[in-house]
C-alpha positions as CSV (number, residue, x, y, z in Angstrom):
1,M,20.2,1.7,-2.9
2,T,18.1,4.8,-2.6
3,V,17.5,4.8,-6.4
4,R,16.4,1.2,-6.3
5,H,14.0,1.8,-3.5
6,G,12.4,4.6,-5.5
7,L,11.7,2.4,-8.5
8,V,8.2,1.1,-7.6
9,P,7.1,4.5,-6.0
10,A,8.1,6.3,-9.2
11,Y,6.4,3.8,-11.5
12,L,3.3,3.8,-9.3
13,L,3.2,7.6,-9.6
14,L,3.2,7.3,-13.4
15,C,0.4,4.7,-13.2
16,L,-1.8,6.9,-11.0
17,V,-1.3,9.9,-13.2
18,L,-1.5,8.3,-16.6
19,G,-3.5,5.1,-16.1
20,G,-6.9,6.5,-15.0
21,A,-8.9,5.2,-18.0
22,S,-9.3,2.0,-19.9
23,A,-10.5,2.5,-23.5
24,A,-10.0,6.3,-23.4
25,G,-6.4,6.1,-22.3
26,L,-4.9,3.9,-25.0
27,V,-1.7,5.8,-25.6
28,A,-1.0,6.5,-22.0
29,N,-1.6,2.9,-21.1
30,L,0.6,1.7,-23.9
31,V,3.5,3.8,-22.5
32,L,2.9,2.2,-19.0
33,Q,2.9,-1.3,-20.6
34,I,6.2,-0.7,-22.5
35,I,7.9,0.6,-19.3
36,A,6.5,-2.5,-17.5
37,L,8.3,-5.0,-19.8
38,P,11.9,-4.4,-18.7
39,L,10.8,-4.2,-15.1
40,I,9.0,-7.6,-15.3
41,G,12.0,-9.1,-17.2
42,W,14.4,-7.9,-14.4
43,A,12.2,-9.2,-11.7
44,V,11.6,-12.6,-13.4
45,W,15.4,-13.0,-14.0
46,Q,16.0,-12.3,-10.2
47,L,13.4,-14.9,-9.3
48,L,15.0,-17.5,-11.5
49,Q,18.4,-16.7,-9.9
50,T,17.4,-16.8,-6.3
51,G,13.8,-17.8,-6.0
52,P,11.2,-16.0,-3.9
53,A,11.6,-15.8,-0.1
54,P,9.6,-18.6,1.7
55,Q,6.9,-16.2,3.0
56,L,6.4,-14.9,-0.6
57,R,6.1,-18.2,-2.4
58,S,2.3,-18.5,-2.1
59,A,1.8,-15.1,-3.6
60,V,4.1,-15.9,-6.5
61,I,2.3,-19.2,-7.0
62,L,-1.1,-17.4,-7.2
63,L,0.3,-15.0,-9.8
64,G,1.6,-18.0,-11.8
65,L,-1.8,-19.6,-11.6
66,L,-3.5,-16.4,-12.8
67,V,-1.2,-16.1,-15.8
68,G,-1.4,-19.9,-16.5
69,A,-5.2,-19.8,-16.5
70,A,-5.3,-16.9,-18.9
71,L,-2.8,-18.6,-21.3
72,L,-4.8,-21.9,-21.2
73,Q,-7.7,-20.0,-22.7
74,L,-5.6,-19.3,-25.8
75,I,-4.7,-22.9,-26.6
76,P,-6.5,-24.1,-29.8
77,L,-8.8,-27.1,-29.4
78,P,-10.1,-29.5,-32.0
79,P,-13.7,-29.0,-33.1
80,A,-14.7,-32.3,-31.5
81,L,-13.7,-30.8,-28.1
82,W,-14.7,-27.1,-28.3
83,T,-18.1,-27.8,-29.6
84,L,-18.9,-29.7,-26.4
85,L,-18.3,-26.6,-24.3
86,P,-21.3,-24.6,-23.0
87,G,-22.3,-21.7,-25.1
88,R,-20.4,-22.8,-28.2
89,G,-23.4,-24.0,-30.2
90,P,-24.2,-20.7,-31.9
91,V,-20.5,-20.5,-33.0
92,A,-20.7,-23.9,-34.6
93,E,-24.0,-23.0,-36.3
94,G,-22.4,-19.9,-37.7
95,Y,-19.7,-21.8,-39.4
96,A,-22.3,-24.3,-40.8
97,L,-24.4,-21.4,-42.2
98,I,-21.5,-20.1,-44.3
99,G,-20.3,-23.6,-45.3
100,V,-16.9,-23.4,-43.6
101,P,-15.5,-26.5,-41.9
102,L,-15.1,-26.1,-38.1
103,P,-11.6,-24.9,-37.3
104,W,-9.5,-25.4,-34.2
105,L,-10.5,-22.7,-31.7
106,P,-9.4,-21.8,-28.2
107,L,-11.5,-21.7,-25.0
108,S,-11.8,-17.9,-25.3
109,L,-14.5,-16.7,-27.7
110,A,-12.5,-13.4,-28.1
111,P,-8.8,-14.5,-28.1
112,H,-7.5,-11.2,-29.3
113,N,-9.2,-9.4,-26.4
114,S,-7.9,-12.1,-24.1
115,V,-4.3,-11.2,-25.1
116,Y,-5.2,-7.5,-24.8
117,S,-6.5,-8.1,-21.2
118,L,-3.2,-9.7,-20.3
119,L,-1.3,-6.8,-21.7
120,W,-3.5,-4.5,-19.7
121,L,-2.3,-6.2,-16.5
122,L,1.4,-5.6,-17.3
123,P,1.7,-2.5,-15.0
124,A,0.2,-4.4,-12.1
125,F,2.5,-7.4,-12.7
126,A,5.5,-5.1,-12.9
127,V,4.6,-3.4,-9.5
128,F,4.0,-6.7,-7.8
129,L,7.1,-8.5,-9.1
130,C,9.4,-5.5,-8.5
131,I,8.3,-5.5,-4.9
132,I,8.4,-9.2,-4.4
133,A,11.6,-10.1,-6.4
134,L,13.6,-6.9,-6.3
135,G,12.5,-5.2,-3.1
136,A,12.5,-2.0,-5.2
137,F,10.4,0.0,-2.8
138,R,10.0,1.6,0.6
139,A,6.5,1.1,2.1
140,R,6.3,4.7,3.4
141,W,7.3,6.0,-0.1
142,V,4.5,3.9,-1.7
143,A,2.0,5.3,0.9
144,T,3.3,8.8,0.3
145,V,2.7,8.5,-3.4
146,I,-0.8,7.2,-2.9
147,V,-1.7,10.0,-0.5
148,A,0.0,12.8,-2.5
149,V,-1.7,11.8,-5.8
150,T,-5.0,11.5,-4.0
151,L,-4.8,15.0,-2.4
152,L,-3.7,16.4,-5.8
153,A,-6.7,14.6,-7.4
154,V,-9.0,16.3,-4.9
155,T,-7.6,19.7,-6.0
156,V,-8.0,18.8,-9.7
157,G,-11.5,17.5,-8.9
158,A,-12.5,20.8,-7.4
159,L,-11.3,22.6,-10.5
160,Q,-13.3,20.2,-12.6
161,V,-16.5,20.9,-10.7
162,I,-16.1,24.7,-10.9
163,G,-14.1,25.0,-14.1
164,G,-16.2,23.2,-16.7
165,E,-15.2,20.7,-19.3
166,S,-11.7,22.2,-19.9
167,A,-10.4,20.7,-16.6
168,Y,-11.1,17.1,-17.6
169,F,-8.4,14.8,-19.0
170,Y,-10.6,12.5,-21.1
171,E,-13.3,13.2,-23.7
172,V,-15.5,10.3,-22.4
173,T,-15.9,11.0,-18.7
174,N,-18.3,12.0,-16.0
175,F,-18.7,15.7,-16.5
176,G,-19.9,17.8,-13.7
177,V,-18.3,15.8,-10.9
178,A,-14.8,15.4,-9.5
179,V,-13.0,12.6,-11.4
180,G,-9.5,13.7,-10.7
181,F,-7.0,11.9,-12.9
182,F,-9.6,9.3,-13.9
183,A,-12.3,9.0,-16.6
184,N,-14.8,7.5,-14.2
185,S,-15.8,9.2,-10.9
186,N,-16.3,5.8,-9.2
187,H,-12.6,5.0,-9.8
188,N,-11.5,8.3,-8.3
189,A,-13.7,7.4,-5.3
190,T,-11.8,4.1,-5.0
191,L,-8.5,5.9,-4.8
192,L,-9.9,8.2,-2.1
193,L,-11.0,5.2,-0.1
194,V,-7.5,3.6,-0.4
195,C,-5.9,6.9,0.8
196,I,-7.6,6.7,4.2
197,P,-5.8,3.7,5.7
198,F,-2.4,4.7,4.1
199,L,-2.8,8.2,5.6
200,A,-3.3,6.5,9.0
201,A,-0.2,4.3,8.5
202,L,1.9,7.4,7.6
203,Q,0.5,9.1,10.8
204,A,1.6,6.1,12.9
205,T,5.0,6.2,11.4
206,L,5.3,10.0,12.0
207,L,4.2,9.6,15.6
208,R,6.8,6.9,16.2
209,R,9.5,9.3,15.0
210,S,8.1,12.5,16.4
211,G,10.5,12.6,19.4
212,S,8.4,15.1,21.3
213,A,4.9,15.8,22.3
214,R,5.0,19.0,20.2
215,N,6.0,17.2,17.0
216,A,3.4,14.5,17.7
217,S,0.7,17.2,18.0
218,A,1.8,18.8,14.8
219,A,1.7,15.5,13.0
220,R,-1.8,14.8,14.3
221,F,-3.0,18.2,13.2
222,L,-1.5,17.8,9.7
223,V,-3.0,14.4,9.2
224,G,-6.3,15.5,10.5
225,A,-6.4,18.3,7.9
226,L,-5.5,15.8,5.2
227,Y,-8.4,13.5,6.3
228,A,-10.7,16.5,6.0
229,V,-9.5,17.1,2.5
230,T,-10.0,13.5,1.6
231,F,-13.6,13.4,2.8
232,V,-14.3,16.7,1.0
233,G,-13.0,14.9,-2.1
234,L,-15.5,12.1,-1.5
235,L,-18.4,14.5,-1.3
236,I,-17.6,16.5,-4.5
237,N,-16.9,13.1,-6.2
238,S,-20.5,12.2,-5.6
239,S,-20.0,8.4,-5.9
240,L,-22.7,6.7,-3.9
241,A,-20.6,3.6,-3.4
242,G,-17.6,5.7,-2.4
243,I,-19.6,7.6,0.2
244,G,-21.2,4.4,1.5
245,L,-17.9,2.5,1.8
246,S,-16.1,5.4,3.4
247,V,-17.9,4.6,6.6
248,P,-16.6,1.1,7.1
249,V,-13.2,2.1,5.7
250,A,-12.8,5.0,8.1
251,L,-14.1,3.1,11.1
252,G,-12.0,0.1,10.3
253,T,-9.0,2.3,10.0
254,W,-9.8,4.0,13.3
255,L,-10.1,0.6,15.0
256,T,-6.8,-0.5,13.6
257,F,-4.7,2.5,14.3
258,G,-6.6,4.2,17.2
259,R,-5.6,3.8,20.8
260,Q,-8.8,2.5,22.3
261,K,-8.9,0.8,25.7
262,P,-9.1,-3.0,25.3
263,A,-12.4,-3.1,27.2
264,L,-14.0,-0.8,24.6
265,R,-12.7,-2.5,21.5
266,R,-15.3,-5.2,21.3
267,T,-18.1,-2.7,21.7
268,L,-16.5,-0.4,19.1
269,L,-16.1,-3.3,16.7
270,I,-19.8,-4.2,17.0
271,G,-20.7,-0.5,16.6
272,T,-18.5,-0.3,13.5
273,I,-20.2,-3.3,11.9
274,V,-23.6,-2.0,12.6
275,A,-22.8,1.5,11.4
276,S,-21.1,0.2,8.2
277,A,-24.1,-2.0,7.4
278,A,-26.5,0.9,8.0
279,A,-24.5,3.2,5.7
280,I,-24.3,0.7,2.9
281,L,-28.0,-0.2,3.3
282,L,-29.0,3.5,3.3
283,I,-27.1,4.1,0.0
284,A,-28.6,1.0,-1.5
285,V,-32.3,1.6,-0.7
286,G,-32.3,5.4,-0.1
287,P,-33.7,8.0,-2.5
288,F,-30.3,8.8,-4.0
289,G,-30.9,7.7,-7.6
290,N,-28.7,4.6,-7.6
291,N,-29.4,2.3,-10.6
292,L,-29.1,-1.0,-9.0
293,F,-31.9,-1.3,-6.5
294,G,-35.6,-0.4,-6.8
295,H,-37.8,0.2,-9.8
296,Q,-36.0,1.8,-12.8
297,T,-37.8,4.3,-15.0
298,A,-35.0,6.1,-16.9
299,N,-32.1,4.7,-18.9
300,V,-33.2,1.2,-17.9
301,E,-31.0,-0.5,-20.6
302,Q,-27.8,1.3,-19.2
303,S,-28.6,0.6,-15.5
304,R,-26.6,-1.7,-13.3
305,Q,-29.8,-3.6,-12.6
306,T,-30.1,-4.6,-16.3
307,S,-26.4,-5.1,-16.7
308,F,-26.2,-7.4,-13.7
309,A,-29.2,-9.4,-14.7
310,L,-28.0,-10.0,-18.3
311,T,-24.4,-10.7,-17.3
312,F,-25.5,-13.3,-14.7
313,K,-27.8,-14.9,-17.3
314,A,-24.9,-15.1,-19.7
315,A,-22.5,-16.5,-17.0
316,L,-24.9,-19.4,-16.4
317,E,-25.0,-20.2,-20.1
318,Y,-21.2,-20.4,-20.3
319,F,-20.6,-22.0,-16.9
320,P,-18.4,-23.8,-15.9
321,I,-15.7,-22.9,-18.4
322,G,-16.5,-19.3,-19.1
323,S,-16.5,-17.3,-22.3
324,G,-12.9,-16.1,-22.1
325,L,-11.0,-13.0,-20.8
326,G,-12.0,-9.8,-22.5
327,S,-15.1,-11.4,-24.2
328,F,-17.7,-9.4,-22.1
329,Q,-18.7,-7.0,-24.8
330,S,-19.2,-9.6,-27.5
331,I,-21.2,-11.9,-25.2
332,Y,-23.3,-9.0,-23.7
333,H,-24.5,-8.0,-27.2
334,T,-26.0,-11.4,-27.6
335,Q,-28.0,-11.0,-24.4
336,E,-29.5,-7.5,-25.1
337,P,-33.1,-7.4,-26.5
338,L,-32.9,-6.1,-30.1
339,G,-35.3,-3.2,-29.3
340,S,-32.9,-1.8,-26.7
341,V,-29.7,-1.8,-28.9
342,T,-28.5,1.8,-29.6
343,G,-25.2,3.5,-30.4
344,T,-24.4,3.4,-26.7
345,F,-22.9,0.1,-25.5
346,M,-22.0,-1.5,-22.2
347,N,-18.2,-1.6,-22.0
348,H,-18.1,-3.6,-18.7
349,A,-20.6,-5.3,-16.4
350,H,-20.0,-2.6,-13.8
351,S,-19.2,-5.5,-11.4
352,D,-15.8,-7.1,-11.7
353,W,-17.1,-10.2,-9.8
354,L,-19.9,-10.8,-12.3
355,E,-17.7,-10.1,-15.3
356,L,-15.0,-12.6,-14.0
357,L,-17.7,-15.2,-13.4
358,L,-18.8,-14.8,-17.1
359,E,-15.4,-14.8,-18.5
360,T,-13.5,-17.4,-16.4
361,G,-16.3,-19.6,-14.9
362,L,-15.4,-22.1,-12.3
363,P,-11.6,-21.9,-12.7
364,G,-11.9,-18.1,-12.0
365,L,-14.0,-18.8,-8.9
366,A,-11.5,-21.3,-7.6
367,L,-8.6,-18.8,-8.1
368,I,-10.6,-16.1,-6.4
369,A,-11.3,-18.4,-3.5
370,A,-7.6,-19.3,-3.2
371,F,-6.7,-15.7,-3.2
372,L,-9.2,-14.8,-0.5
373,Y,-8.1,-17.7,1.7
374,W,-4.5,-16.7,1.3
375,G,-5.4,-13.0,2.1
376,M,-7.3,-13.9,5.2
377,R,-4.4,-16.0,6.5
378,R,-2.0,-13.2,5.8
379,A,-4.2,-10.6,7.5
380,R,-4.5,-12.8,10.6
381,A,-0.7,-13.1,10.7
382,I,-0.2,-9.4,10.2
383,W,-2.5,-8.5,13.1
384,A,-1.0,-11.3,15.3
385,A,2.5,-10.0,14.9
386,E,4.2,-8.5,18.0
387,D,5.5,-5.6,15.9
388,R,2.7,-4.9,13.5
389,D,3.6,-3.4,10.1
390,P,1.2,-0.4,9.7
391,F,1.6,-0.3,6.0
392,A,0.7,-4.0,5.7
393,Q,-2.4,-3.3,7.8
394,A,-3.3,-0.4,5.6
395,A,-2.9,-2.6,2.6
396,V,-5.3,-5.1,4.0
397,I,-8.0,-2.4,4.5
398,A,-7.3,-1.0,1.0
399,V,-7.6,-4.3,-0.7
400,T,-10.8,-5.0,1.1
401,A,-12.2,-1.7,0.0
402,M,-11.2,-2.3,-3.6
403,L,-12.8,-5.7,-3.6
404,L,-16.0,-4.4,-2.1
405,H,-16.2,-1.6,-4.6
406,S,-15.6,-4.1,-7.4
407,F,-19.0,-5.6,-6.6
408,V,-20.7,-2.6,-8.2
409,D,-18.0,-1.3,-10.5
410,Y,-14.7,-2.1,-12.2
411,P,-11.9,-0.1,-10.6
412,L,-9.3,-2.8,-11.2
413,R,-9.8,-2.5,-14.9
414,T,-7.6,0.7,-14.8
415,A,-3.8,0.5,-14.7
416,A,-3.8,3.1,-11.9
417,L,-5.9,1.1,-9.4
418,S,-4.7,-2.4,-10.5
419,A,-1.1,-1.2,-9.8
420,V,-2.2,0.1,-6.4
421,F,-3.9,-3.3,-5.8
422,A,-0.8,-5.2,-6.8
423,A,1.4,-3.1,-4.4
424,C,-1.0,-3.7,-1.6
425,V,-1.0,-7.5,-2.3
426,A,2.8,-7.5,-2.2
427,L,2.8,-5.6,1.1
428,I,0.3,-8.1,2.5
429,A,2.6,-10.9,1.4
430,G,5.3,-9.6,3.6
431,A,7.8,-8.3,1.1
432,R,10.8,-6.4,2.4
433,P,12.8,-3.6,0.8
434,Y,16.1,-4.5,-0.8
435,A,19.1,-4.6,1.4
436,R,22.6,-4.8,-0.1
437,P,24.3,-8.0,1.0
438,R,27.2,-7.4,3.3
439,S,30.6,-8.7,2.3
440,A,31.8,-11.6,4.4
441,K,34.7,-10.8,6.6
442,S,37.7,-13.0,6.4
443,T,38.2,-15.3,9.3
444,A,41.6,-16.6,8.3
445,R,44.4,-16.4,10.9
446,H,47.9,-15.3,10.0
447,L,51.0,-16.4,11.9
448,N,53.8,-13.9,12.3
449,L,57.2,-15.6,12.5
């Protein structure tokens, strides 16, 4: 049983160490995808045998809708149908120019990349299904892996800042700042944010099991030191979004796991909202060199301001069907002014929300709305429970942080953070660790003559 419970934590550890890049980590991600296949197969077989628990059905249905929507984009359509879809006019004109009859084409304008995008999600699917269907986890082990890798990443990041380019794992990366096991410093910042609530959940568990005031004090001191390391990691990471979001994440974690008097909680909640809004606003409009707000004078073509504007423009052209999963790069090239095209290209919109709007259109928006509605209902149930699960509460805070960060970046495009996200969603769904079924005791009566 112990080996089974270590399956998801062990695989999550691999994802966090090996899955820190998208295009730059091709071989490492391929290894993670290959390992994911038997895990997914085992989990699906278990679901077919027993079905999901009642409280988990909604989460499984949402996953099924996600996969179904992606596969629908790959079904070939007759020319009479696909030519009616928004944004397909230039494609039809291209075939006419070369004198080729219009073929059957799918909804996706980049079907090979759509398949590639699905394969990229295999580690996340494996983590989610193994938790939901197999119970192959312990929540505190999952939290321990997240915290341990984060703290190790802070150490690695410090070496990267002082040690030069030799301490980085990827050739294409943010040199000069702490990226840890990632290629992008913003993605490392996301992991640091996720660590905060899970560290608090581990502290709550330690305090419950402390058994004495001395042990409780030691636990508080240890966790306090780990918090300090985490916030130092955010500072040397230098991600503006990470620093800005650390305020609401830290305050939300404190409100969740702290022991404030009931009379003060409303005041503290209002103060948390005001402080969080002020921190995010300061990062947005302050003189910190962010490339989203304000007048851009340098690298305008590579700024988020330009990327967001062109991506939104393209999303309107392909709405309501979308251009297809993985089609961002192909579509974005058609939006760039010819004079700004160089050897450097935009690999993602730097906003997962905008990129999903472009690639999936109205169906994607509907699926996101369904997920958010489900998540809010589950969060309400988690906080309303008499015996609150600290790891489920931490997962809610972590998912919220990742979704907020996704407005200005693409952290979930890495296997590492998509696997963490999947684990958090499974914890929010109410998954329970595997318990070996007990053998039924015989109730037969024997007569002695």
